[in-house]
N, C-alpha and C positions, 0 to 999 in steps of 0.2 A: 059923661061916662059914669055909670053907676058903680057902686061898691063891688058888686060881683065881677064886673069886667076888670076892675083894678086888681082884685084878688087873683083872677085868672092870669093876668099879665105878670104879676109878681111871682106867682107859683110856677108859671111856665118858664120864666127867666131863671128861677132858682133850679128847676129841674134840668134845664138846658145846660146851666153851668156845671152841675154835678155830673151829667153825662159827659160833657167835654173834659172835665177834670179826670174822670176815670179813664177815658180814652187816652189822654196824654200820658198818664202814669203807666198804663199798660204798654203804650208805645215805647216809652222810655225804658221799661223793663226789658222789652224785646230787643231794642237797639243796643242797650248797654250789655246784654248778655246775662243779666240777673235771672231772667226766666230759664235760661239754659242751666245755670248753676243750680237753680231750685229743683230742676228735674233730677239731677244726679246727687245733690246734697240737701235733701229736705231737712228742715229745722227740727231740732229736738231741744228739750229743756236742758240748759247747762247745769253742771253740778259744781258747787263751790267756786263759782266763776268770779272773775274780776272784770268789771265793765267800764267802758269809757263811752259816755253819751255825747251826742251831737258832734260826731267826728265827720271828717270829709274823706272822700276817696274818689278815684276816677276808674271807670270801667272801660269796656270795649268802645272804640271809636271816640275816646275822650269824654264820654258821658260822665258828668260830674254829679256826685251825690254829696253836695256841699252842706255840711252842718246838719244832715238828717240821718247819718249812720249811727246805730248803736252797735258798738263792737264789744264783744265779750269773749273771754278765753278761759278755758279750764285745761286740765292735763290731757283731755281727750281731743278737743277740737277748738277751732275758731268759730264763733257764732256771730252772724251778722243779721241785723234787722234794720228797718227804717222806721221813722216816726209814723204814727197812726195815719195821718192824712195821705201818706205816700204808700200805704200798705197794699192797695189793690194792685195785683200783678207782681208784687215784690214780697213774697212770703219769706219768713225767717229762713236762714241758711245755717247749717252746721257742717263745717268742712274739717275732716280729721287731719291732724297735723302731718301724718305720714303722706297725705296727698298734696301738701303745699310745699312749693319751693319759693324762695325769696331771693332776689338779687337787687343790689343797690343800682338805681338808675337815676342819674341826675341828682336832684335834691331829695328824692324819696326812695321807696323800695317797691319793686314790682313783684306781686305774688302771682304764681301760676298754680292751677289746680290740675292734678293728673288726669281726671276724668272730664275736664272742660278746658283744655289747653288754649283754646281760642279766645278765652275771656280773661284778660289781665285785670288785676286789681292793684291799683297804685295807691299807696298810703304814705304818710310821713315817716321819716326815719325814726323820729321819736316814738311814734305809735308802734312801729315794728320792734323797737327795742323793748318797749313795755310788753308786747306780745311774747317775746322771747322769755322774759321773766315769768309771765303768767302761765306759760306752757310747761313750766317745771322741768325744763331741759328736753322737752319733746321736739322743739323746733328752733332753728336758727336760720338767719339769712346770710347770704354771701356779701361780704363787705368790700370786694374789689372794686 
C-alpha cells in the first residue's frame, strides 16, 4: 500500500467519523426537543449574565445533556448553550422568564416553557435555586 492510499483511508475515516458525529448530535437535538425549543426561543446575547459552565440537564424522553450545558441567566431570560463539539443542531437558546414554570420533581426541578410545553427540562435543585437569584426576582419554582 502506498502513501496516497494510506492517506485516503485515514482522510476517509476522519470524514466518516465527522459525518456520523454530526448526524448523532442532530438526532439527539431532535429527540430531546432542543431543536423545537430553538425554533421558538432563538438565542440572543445575555446582558450582565451569571453563568454556570458544564452543567447537566435532562430533556424530553430522558435525553441527558450531562456536563455539556452552559447555563446563563440575566434579568430577562434563561440562556442555554452546549459545548462547541455538540453545537451542530443545538443552537443557543434564550427563554424569557415569563415563559418558564418550574416545579420540584423528585431530586430536581422540572422546567416547562409556555411555547414548547412538550419539552421538559430537568435540572438540579441547586441550579434552580441559583437561577432564582440570578433572575433578580423574575422567576421562582414551586417547592411542593
